[in-house]
N, CA, C and O atoms as CSV, one atom per row, in Angstrom:
chain,resi,resn,atom,element,x,y,z
A,1,MET,N,N,0.808,-1.121,0.027
A,1,MET,CA,C,-0.332,0.080,-0.310
A,1,MET,C,C,1.059,1.236,0.022
A,1,MET,O,O,0.885,2.311,-0.553
A,2,GLU,N,N,2.006,1.177,0.618
A,2,GLU,CA,C,2.650,2.212,1.180
A,2,GLU,C,C,3.541,2.820,-0.285
A,2,GLU,O,O,3.523,3.954,-0.763
A,3,LYS,N,N,4.380,1.442,-0.803
A,3,LYS,CA,C,4.955,1.601,-2.460
A,3,LYS,C,C,4.097,2.162,-3.338
A,3,LYS,O,O,4.389,3.170,-3.981
A,4,GLU,N,N,2.573,1.330,-3.461
A,4,GLU,CA,C,2.008,2.853,-4.263
A,4,GLU,C,C,1.489,4.027,-4.443
A,4,GLU,O,O,1.121,4.619,-5.458
A,5,LYS,N,N,1.509,4.419,-2.843
A,5,LYS,CA,C,1.433,5.959,-2.570
A,5,LYS,C,C,2.653,6.739,-3.394
A,5,LYS,O,O,2.586,7.718,-4.138
A,6,GLU,N,N,4.118,5.704,-2.858
A,6,GLU,CA,C,4.856,6.900,-3.475
A,6,GLU,C,C,4.718,6.713,-4.885
A,6,GLU,O,O,4.307,7.832,-5.194
A,7,GLU,N,N,4.773,6.126,-5.855
A,7,GLU,CA,C,4.370,5.775,-6.918
A,7,GLU,C,C,3.900,6.839,-7.261
A,7,GLU,O,O,4.514,7.567,-8.041
A,8,LYS,N,N,2.768,7.150,-6.783
A,8,LYS,CA,C,1.589,8.184,-7.627
A,8,LYS,C,C,2.779,9.708,-6.972
A,8,LYS,O,O,3.423,10.270,-7.858
A,9,THR,N,N,2.901,10.063,-5.969
A,9,THR,CA,C,3.655,10.727,-5.361
A,9,THR,C,C,4.686,11.660,-6.821
A,9,THR,O,O,4.853,12.813,-7.221
A,10,GLU,N,N,5.171,10.160,-7.190
A,10,GLU,CA,C,6.352,10.687,-8.148
A,10,GLU,C,C,5.685,10.454,-9.605
A,10,GLU,O,O,6.307,10.836,-10.596
A,11,TRP,N,N,4.826,10.029,-9.697
A,11,TRP,CA,C,3.806,10.615,-11.016
A,11,TRP,C,C,3.715,11.513,-11.409
A,11,TRP,O,O,4.185,11.883,-12.484
A,12,ALA,N,N,2.734,12.474,-10.240
A,12,ALA,CA,C,2.446,13.415,-10.057
A,12,ALA,C,C,3.336,14.659,-9.967
A,12,ALA,O,O,4.147,15.079,-9.142
A,13,THR,N,N,2.800,15.134,-11.298
A,13,THR,CA,C,3.462,16.622,-11.637
A,13,THR,C,C,3.287,17.759,-10.886
A,13,THR,O,O,2.241,17.674,-10.243
A,14,PHE,N,N,3.940,18.896,-10.680
A,14,PHE,CA,C,4.085,19.424,-10.559
A,14,PHE,C,C,2.448,20.135,-9.670
A,14,PHE,O,O,1.930,20.088,-8.555
A,15,PRO,N,N,2.169,20.756,-11.048
A,15,PRO,CA,C,0.754,21.587,-11.380
A,15,PRO,C,C,0.018,20.618,-11.020
A,15,PRO,O,O,-1.110,21.098,-11.141
A,16,GLU,N,N,-0.092,19.649,-10.684
A,16,GLU,CA,C,-1.111,18.437,-10.232
A,16,GLU,C,C,-1.479,18.412,-8.897
A,16,GLU,O,O,-2.582,18.404,-8.351
A,17,ALA,N,N,0.047,18.400,-8.334
A,17,ALA,CA,C,0.001,18.862,-6.635
A,17,ALA,C,C,-0.475,19.788,-6.024
A,17,ALA,O,O,-1.187,19.826,-5.021
A,18,ILE,N,N,0.144,20.920,-6.973
A,18,ILE,CA,C,-1.146,22.230,-6.503
A,18,ILE,C,C,-2.044,22.105,-6.517
A,18,ILE,O,O,-2.655,22.712,-5.638
A,19,THR,N,N,-2.824,21.293,-7.431
A,19,THR,CA,C,-4.150,21.485,-7.647
A,19,THR,C,C,-4.716,20.640,-6.607
A,19,THR,O,O,-5.615,21.044,-5.870
A,20,ILE,N,N,-4.172,19.389,-6.524
A,20,ILE,CA,C,-4.850,18.422,-5.149
A,20,ILE,C,C,-4.469,19.221,-3.824
A,20,ILE,O,O,-5.309,19.401,-2.943
A,21,ILE,N,N,-3.267,19.654,-3.733
A,21,ILE,CA,C,-3.382,20.940,-2.609
A,21,ILE,C,C,-4.480,21.772,-2.201
A,21,ILE,O,O,-4.993,21.872,-1.087
A,22,GLY,N,N,-4.776,22.385,-3.334
A,22,GLY,CA,C,-5.789,23.448,-2.978
A,22,GLY,C,C,-7.240,23.188,-2.832
A,22,GLY,O,O,-8.042,23.958,-2.304
A,23,VAL,N,N,-7.594,21.612,-3.539
A,23,VAL,CA,C,-8.652,21.145,-3.263
A,23,VAL,C,C,-8.416,20.724,-1.945
A,23,VAL,O,O,-9.410,20.869,-1.234
A,24,VAL,N,N,-7.906,20.478,-1.650
A,24,VAL,CA,C,-7.694,19.584,-0.086
A,24,VAL,C,C,-8.013,20.714,0.408
A,24,VAL,O,O,-9.214,20.927,0.570
A,25,TRP,N,N,-7.023,21.765,0.790
A,25,TRP,CA,C,-7.210,22.966,1.553
A,25,TRP,C,C,-9.139,23.554,1.452
A,25,TRP,O,O,-9.966,23.612,2.362
A,26,ALA,N,N,-9.251,23.826,0.280
A,26,ALA,CA,C,-10.655,24.335,-0.034
A,26,ALA,C,C,-11.611,23.681,1.257
A,26,ALA,O,O,-12.081,24.207,2.266
A,27,ILE,N,N,-11.650,22.594,0.838
A,27,ILE,CA,C,-12.119,21.272,2.089
A,27,ILE,C,C,-12.592,21.535,3.010
A,27,ILE,O,O,-13.718,21.865,3.384
A,28,SER,N,N,-11.151,21.295,3.639
A,28,SER,CA,C,-10.516,21.671,4.914
A,28,SER,C,C,-11.121,23.063,5.103
A,28,SER,O,O,-11.844,23.129,6.097
A,29,LEU,N,N,-11.014,24.107,4.447
A,29,LEU,CA,C,-11.834,25.551,5.100
A,29,LEU,C,C,-13.339,25.353,5.226
A,29,LEU,O,O,-13.826,25.896,6.217
A,30,ASP,N,N,-14.009,24.825,4.595
A,30,ASP,CA,C,-15.696,24.632,4.786
A,30,ASP,C,C,-16.041,24.009,5.543
A,30,ASP,O,O,-17.080,24.254,6.157
A,31,PHE,N,N,-14.996,22.562,5.867
A,31,PHE,CA,C,-14.943,21.693,7.514
A,31,PHE,C,C,-14.767,23.009,8.526
A,31,PHE,O,O,-15.326,22.814,9.605
A,32,CYS,N,N,-14.311,23.913,8.447
A,32,CYS,CA,C,-13.911,24.633,9.817
A,32,CYS,C,C,-15.150,25.555,9.903
A,32,CYS,O,O,-15.277,26.332,10.850
């Protein structure tokens, strides 16, 4: 399970990572 996570992180491009972080951050603000 952990190896899969590492591969996904390497596979994700920088813009995609920022988008994912932005979405998670927005959801977190909604729950606050």
